[in-house]
C-alpha positions as CSV (number, residue, x, y, z in Angstrom):
1,M,31.2,-49.3,16.1
2,T,29.1,-52.4,16.4
3,F,29.3,-55.4,14.1
4,S,25.9,-54.7,12.6
5,K,26.8,-51.1,11.7
6,R,30.0,-52.2,10.1
7,L,28.1,-54.9,8.1
8,F,25.5,-52.4,7.0
9,I,28.2,-49.9,5.8
10,A,30.1,-52.7,4.0
11,L,26.9,-53.9,2.3
12,A,25.8,-50.4,1.3
13,G,29.3,-49.7,-0.2
14,F,29.1,-52.9,-2.1
15,A,25.7,-52.1,-3.5
16,I,26.8,-48.6,-4.6
17,C,29.8,-50.2,-6.4
18,L,27.5,-52.6,-8.2
19,T,25.0,-49.9,-9.2
20,S,27.7,-47.7,-10.7
21,Q,29.0,-50.5,-12.8
22,V,25.5,-51.3,-14.2
23,F,24.9,-47.7,-15.2
24,A,28.3,-47.5,-16.7
25,H,27.7,-50.6,-18.8
26,H,24.5,-49.2,-20.3
27,S,25.6,-45.6,-20.7
28,T,25.3,-44.0,-24.1
29,R,26.5,-40.5,-23.2
30,G,30.0,-40.8,-24.7
31,I,28.8,-42.6,-27.8
32,Y,25.9,-40.5,-29.1
33,H,25.1,-36.8,-29.3
34,E,22.3,-36.5,-26.8
35,D,21.5,-32.9,-27.9
36,Q,21.2,-33.8,-31.7
37,M,18.5,-35.6,-33.6
38,L,18.9,-37.1,-37.1
39,E,16.2,-38.4,-39.4
40,L,17.5,-41.3,-41.6
41,T,15.6,-43.1,-44.4
42,G,17.2,-46.3,-45.6
43,T,16.8,-49.9,-46.6
44,V,16.8,-52.6,-44.0
45,K,19.9,-54.7,-44.4
46,E,19.7,-56.7,-41.1
47,W,17.4,-57.0,-38.1
48,A,18.8,-59.0,-35.2
49,F,16.2,-59.6,-32.6
50,I,18.6,-61.0,-30.0
51,N,19.6,-60.4,-26.4
52,P,21.2,-58.6,-24.8
53,H,20.3,-55.8,-27.2
54,P,18.5,-56.1,-30.6
55,Y,20.0,-54.1,-33.4
56,L,19.1,-52.9,-36.9
57,T,21.4,-52.2,-39.8
58,L,20.2,-49.8,-42.6
59,E,21.8,-48.9,-45.9
60,A,21.4,-45.1,-46.2
61,E,23.2,-42.1,-47.5
62,D,25.5,-40.0,-45.3
63,E,25.6,-36.2,-45.5
64,N,27.8,-36.5,-48.6
65,G,25.5,-38.8,-50.5
66,V,27.6,-41.9,-50.0
67,V,25.7,-45.0,-49.2
68,R,26.8,-46.4,-45.8
69,N,25.8,-49.2,-43.4
70,W,24.2,-47.5,-40.4
71,D,24.0,-49.3,-37.0
72,I,20.7,-48.5,-35.4
73,S,20.8,-49.1,-31.6
74,Y,17.8,-49.6,-29.4
75,G,20.1,-48.6,-26.4
76,G,19.4,-50.6,-23.2
77,A,16.2,-52.2,-24.6
78,A,16.3,-56.0,-24.4
79,V,14.1,-58.3,-26.5
80,V,11.5,-58.4,-23.7
81,H,11.2,-54.6,-23.7
82,L,10.6,-54.5,-27.4
83,Q,8.2,-57.4,-27.4
84,R,6.0,-55.4,-25.1
85,Q,5.8,-52.8,-27.8
86,G,4.9,-55.2,-30.5
87,Y,8.4,-55.9,-32.0
88,S,9.3,-59.4,-33.1
89,S,11.9,-61.2,-35.1
90,D,10.0,-60.4,-38.3
91,T,9.2,-56.7,-37.7
92,F,11.7,-55.6,-40.4
93,K,12.3,-57.4,-43.7
94,P,15.5,-57.0,-45.6
95,G,15.0,-54.7,-48.5
96,E,12.1,-52.6,-47.0
97,T,12.5,-48.9,-46.7
98,I,12.0,-47.3,-43.2
99,T,12.7,-44.0,-41.5
100,V,14.3,-43.7,-38.1
101,H,14.9,-40.8,-35.8
102,G,17.6,-40.7,-33.1
103,N,20.8,-39.4,-31.7
104,P,23.8,-39.7,-34.1
105,A,27.1,-41.2,-33.1
106,R,29.7,-38.7,-31.8
107,K,32.8,-40.2,-33.5
108,A,33.5,-39.0,-37.0
109,G,33.3,-41.8,-39.5
110,V,31.0,-43.9,-37.4
111,F,27.6,-44.3,-38.8
112,G,25.3,-45.1,-35.9
113,L,22.0,-43.8,-34.5
114,L,20.5,-44.3,-31.0
115,M,16.7,-44.7,-30.8
116,E,15.7,-44.9,-27.2
117,G,12.5,-44.4,-25.3
118,G,9.7,-41.9,-25.7
119,G,7.7,-43.8,-28.3
120,N,10.4,-43.2,-30.9
121,H,9.6,-46.0,-33.3
122,P,10.6,-46.3,-37.0
123,T,8.1,-45.6,-39.7
124,R,7.5,-47.6,-42.9
125,E,7.7,-46.0,-46.4
126,D,4.0,-45.0,-46.3
127,G,4.5,-43.2,-42.9
128,T,2.9,-45.8,-40.7
129,P,4.8,-46.8,-37.5
130,V,6.3,-50.3,-37.6
131,V,4.6,-50.9,-34.2
132,E,1.9,-49.1,-32.3
133,G,2.8,-48.2,-28.7
134,G,4.3,-45.8,-26.4
135,S,7.7,-45.7,-24.8
136,M,10.0,-48.6,-25.4
137,F,10.8,-49.0,-21.7
């Protein structure tokens, strides 16, 4: 085997290893139920418009009527992705009521929701979307 073929195979193998690590880092498969959707209405507690991934915390009732802090994840979306859709550091105000739709966390006792892609944006109390736009990605 020539040197150039060995170099090509080595570089291809290296690229495959890097790619698999990137997808593993951003995978949500083991964390959220991909086949379930949950609608959650709650009060904004915190909105952190920061990299690498912005997040939202809502106070809302669980299925037993107990008020919990819910971690709302935008998945792999970075600030730049959400800015393109109209999000900013002041999109959500603490104390405002919003409704979100997403995939609930798999683990019992974990109160989390994944909102990702497909134009899945929260709505305000009057039903208007917090931002106008299509897919988050």
